[in-house]
C-alpha positions in Angstrom: -0.6 1.5 15.2 -0.8 4.5 12.9 -1.0 3.6 9.2 -1.2 6.1 6.4 -4.8 6.8 5.3 -4.9 4.5 2.2 -6.6 1.1 2.2 -3.4 -0.4 0.7 -1.7 0.6 3.9 -4.5 0.1 6.4 -5.2 -3.5 5.3 -1.7 -4.9 5.9 -1.5 -3.0 9.2 -4.7 -4.7 10.3 -3.4 -8.1 9.2 -0.2 -7.5 11.2 -2.3 -6.5 14.2 -4.1 -9.8 13.9 -0.7 -11.6 13.9 0.4 -9.7 16.9 -2.6 -10.7 18.9 -1.5 -14.3 18.7 1.6 -13.2 20.7 -0.6 -11.7 23.4 -0.4 -8.1 22.2 -3.3 -5.7 22.7 -3.4 -3.4 19.7 -4.8 0.1 19.5 -5.5 0.7 15.9 -5.6 4.4 15.1 -7.1 6.1 12.1 -9.9 8.4 11.0 -13.5 7.5 11.7 -14.3 7.1 7.9 -11.4 4.5 7.6 -12.3 2.6 10.7 -15.9 2.3 9.7 -14.8 0.7 6.4 -12.7 -2.0 8.1 -14.9 -2.9 11.0 -16.4 -5.8 9.0 -12.9 -7.3 8.6 -12.5 -7.7 12.3 -13.9 -11.0 13.7 -15.3 -11.3 17.1 -12.2 -13.1 18.3 -9.9 -10.3 17.1 -12.1 -7.5 18.4 -11.2 -8.6 22.0 -7.5 -7.7 21.3 -7.7 -5.0 18.7 -9.3 -1.7 19.7 -10.1 1.0 17.2 -9.1 4.5 18.2 -10.4 7.5 16.2 -8.0 10.2 15.2 -10.0 13.4 14.5 -8.8 16.0 12.1 -9.3 19.8 12.5 -12.2 21.2 10.6 -11.1 22.3 7.1 -13.9 23.6 4.7 -12.4 21.9 1.7 -11.9 18.6 3.4 -15.2 17.2 5.0 -15.0 14.1 7.2 -15.8 11.7 4.3 -12.6 12.9 2.6 -10.4 11.9 5.6 -9.2 9.0 3.6 -7.6 8.5 0.2 -10.5 6.3 -0.9 -12.4 8.4 -3.3 -10.4 11.5 -2.6 -10.1 13.9 -5.5 -6.4 14.1 -6.5 -6.2 17.8 -6.0 -7.0 17.4 -2.3 -4.1 15.0 -1.5 -1.8 17.7 -0.2 -4.7 19.1 1.9 -5.3 15.6 3.4 -1.6 15.4 4.4 -1.8 18.9 5.8 -4.8 17.9 7.9 -3.0 14.8 9.1 -0.1 16.9 10.2 -2.5 19.3 12.0 -3.9 16.3 13.9 -0.6 15.5 15.5 -1.7 17.2 18.8 -4.7 14.9 18.9 -2.4 11.8 18.4 -0.2 13.1 21.2 -3.3 13.2 23.5 -4.1 9.7 22.5 -0.6 8.5 23.4 -0.7 10.3 26.7 -4.1 8.7 27.6 -3.4 5.1 26.4 0.3 4.9 27.3 1.2 2.1 24.8 4.4 0.2 25.1 5.2 0.7 21.4 4.1 2.7 18.4 4.2 1.1 15.0 4.0 3.8 12.3 3.9 4.1 8.6 6.3 6.3 6.5 3.6 8.9 6.4 3.2 10.7 8.8 6.9 11.2 9.3 6.3 13.0 12.7 4.9 9.9 14.4 8.2 8.5 15.8 9.5 11.7 17.2 6.1 12.4 18.8 6.1 8.9 20.3 9.6 9.4 21.7 8.6 12.7 23.3 6.3 10.5 25.4 9.1 8.1 26.1 7.5 5.5 23.9 9.7 3.5 21.5 8.6 3.5 17.8 9.2 1.0 15.0 8.5 1.7 11.3 6.4 -0.8 9.3 6.6 -0.6 5.5 3.5 -2.2 3.9 5.2 -2.3 0.5 7.8 -4.7 -1.1 11.5 -4.7 -0.4 12.1 -4.5 -4.1 10.2 -1.2 -4.6 11.5 0.3 -1.4 15.2 -0.5 -2.1 14.8 0.7 -5.7 13.3 4.0 -4.6 16.1 4.5 -2.1 18.7 3.7 -4.7 17.2 6.2 -7.1 16.7 9.1 -4.6 20.1 8.6 -3.1 21.7 9.3 -6.5 24.0 6.4 -6.0 26.1 5.2 -8.9 25.7 1.6 -7.7 23.6 -0.4 -10.2 20.4 -1.8 -8.8 20.3 -5.5 -8.0 18.3 -6.2 -11.2 19.6 -4.1 -14.1 16.4 -4.8 -16.0 14.6 -2.6 -13.5 15.8 0.9 -14.2 14.5 4.4 -15.0 15.5 6.6 -18.0 17.1 9.9 -17.2 13.9 11.9 -17.6 12.0 9.4 -15.5 14.6 9.8 -12.7 13.9 13.5 -12.6 10.1 12.9 -12.6 10.5 10.4 -9.8 12.6 12.7 -7.7 10.1 15.5 -8.1 7.4 13.2 -6.9 9.4 12.3 -3.8 10.2 16.0 -3.2 6.6 17.0 -3.6 5.6 14.3 -1.0 8.2 15.6 1.4 6.8 19.2 1.0 3.2 18.0 1.7 4.2 16.1 4.8 6.6 18.7 6.2 9.5 16.2 6.2 11.1 13.8 3.9 9.1 10.5 3.9 12.3 8.5 3.6 13.9 10.3 6.5 11.7 8.4 9.0 14.1 5.4 8.4 16.6 7.3 10.6 14.2 7.2 13.6 13.7 3.4 13.9 16.3 1.0 15.0 14.6 -1.8 13.1 12.2 -1.7 10.2 9.3 -4.2 9.7 8.4 -4.9 6.1 5.6 -6.8 4.4 7.5 -9.5 2.6 9.3 -12.7 3.2 12.8 -13.9 2.4 11.7 -16.8 0.2 10.9 -14.2 -2.5 12.9 -11.1 -1.6 16.0 -12.1 0.3 18.4 -10.2 -2.0 16.2 -7.0 -1.8 15.9 -7.3 2.0 19.6 -7.5 2.4 20.2 -4.7 -0.1 17.7 -2.4 1.7 19.4 -3.2 5.0 22.7 -2.0 3.6 21.2 1.2 2.0 19.5 2.3 5.2 21.9 0.8 7.8 19.1 -0.8 9.7 17.9 -4.3 10.5 15.1 -5.3 8.2 12.5 -7.7 9.7 10.1 -9.4 7.2 6.7 -10.1 8.7 5.2 -12.1 5.9 2.8 -11.3 3.0 -0.1 -10.3 5.4 -2.9 -11.2 3.1 -6.5 -11.2 4.3 -7.2 -14.7 5.8 -10.9 -15.1 5.2 -11.9 -18.2 3.2 -11.6 -17.8 -0.6 -14.9 -17.5 -2.3 -16.1 -20.6 -4.1 -15.8 -19.2 -7.6 -12.2 -18.4 -6.9 -11.5 -21.9 -5.6 -13.1 -23.5 -8.7 -11.8 -21.2 -11.4 -8.9 -18.9 -10.6 -6.9 -21.3 -8.4 -7.6 -24.3 -10.7 -6.7 -22.1 -13.7 -3.4 -21.2 -12.1 -2.7 -24.8 -11.0 -2.9 -25.8 -14.7 -0.2 -23.4 -15.7 3.6 -24.0 -15.7 5.5 -22.6 -12.7 6.5 -19.0 -13.1 4.4 -18.6 -16.3 1.6 -16.2 -15.1 1.9 -12.5 -14.4 -0.3 -10.7 -11.8 -1.0 -7.1 -12.8 -2.4 -4.6 -10.3 -1.8 -0.9 -9.6 -3.3 -0.8 -6.2 -6.8 -0.4 -4.7 -7.2 3.3 -5.4 -5.6 3.9 -8.8 -7.7 4.1 -11.9 -5.9 3.7 -15.2 -6.8 6.3 -17.9 -7.8 5.0 -21.3 -4.3 5.5 -22.8 -2.7 3.5 -20.0 -5.2 0.7 -20.3 -4.2 0.6 -24.0 -0.5 0.5 -23.1 -0.9 -2.3 -20.6 -3.1 -4.3 -23.0 -0.6 -3.9 -25.8 2.2 -5.1 -23.5 0.3 -8.1 -22.3 -0.6 -9.0 -25.8 2.9 -8.8 -27.0 4.3 -10.8 -24.1 2.0 -13.7 -24.8 2.1 -14.7 -21.1 -0.7 -15.9 -18.9 -2.0 -13.1 -16.8 -4.4 -11.9 -14.2 -5.1 -8.2 -14.5 -7.0 -6.3 -11.8 -8.6 -3.3 -13.4 -10.4 -0.8 -11.1 -13.0 1.7 -12.3 -14.2 5.1 -11.0 -17.9 5.4 -10.8 -19.3 5.1 -14.3 -16.0 4.1 -15.7 -16.9 0.5 -16.8 -18.6 1.6 -20.0 -15.5 3.2 -21.3 -13.4 0.1 -20.7 -16.0 -2.1 -22.2 -16.0 0.1 -25.3 -12.2 0.0 -25.5 -12.1 -3.8 -25.2 -14.6 -4.3 -28.0 -12.5 -2.0 -30.2 -9.6 -4.4 -30.5 -7.7 -4.8 -27.3 -6.2 -8.3 -27.0 -6.6 -9.1 -30.7 -6.7 -12.9 -31.0 -5.9 -13.3 -27.4 -7.9 -15.8 -25.4 -9.3 -14.1 -22.2 -10.9 -16.2 -19.5 -14.5 -15.3 -18.9 -14.0 -15.0 -15.1 -11.4 -12.2 -15.7 -14.2 -9.9 -16.9 -17.0 -9.8 -14.4 -20.1 -7.6 -14.1 -21.1 -8.1 -17.7 -17.9 -7.2 -19.3 -17.0 -9.2 -22.5 -14.7 -12.1 -22.8 
């Protein structure tokens, strides 16, 4: 397994690895030492018998010390450098494949060179998308410049947003040395982190767009027991709400909303009058600014559950 260097990719890859061990797979989980060190505690003694961590070492770059061989805490201006370092590490990955001789490589959409490198060793490769079918199919629909309307017309981009989105994809392709979406062409089937009960239409739509069989592998959430306060408060709070009446808002484990975007999201939630759970992440020292913003009038008259704001933040 070779996931991209972000926790939001590594975590579902690890959960998929755990599922595969129940089918008698032995998994070599490949990433940088800094990332593997962060996920060791998520591996139980039982799983450690069948999942083996393999370190992928990067070449030495003065501007990218080893603690930056991950997107966790990476300064934004070093993202292209990180992708460059990953590409430069492809010979090391080739050496790993030659030594371990796995029966299969499961790769992420970054790095795009992983499937061709695996095939050069006569090892089949399968892509795993640790994102939703809705987002993937929508991205494909936008970047392919198709005139076909998306499955859900309410989800759309304005003209200026399409150009911004396309530039983002093009920039990513430039950083990786290949188009990230081109890796679809190198896998006969595509695994995806979702299930048909929620995303059947998007799974089928994506299958048509890429001309591949899409295999959902489930939500792949961390399976440790839920903490007591979550059992007693969050789950009970949700159980007391009507079906389809609560919104979960999160922008990933490594994105910090600037103040103006916090304001935008707060205004939208207040106007919607829906029940919500909003996960807000802070950079180091950032909690004070959000606390100040909240006390200055966010959510005017809106009842906010105490458990939603932990670490001393106000109701």
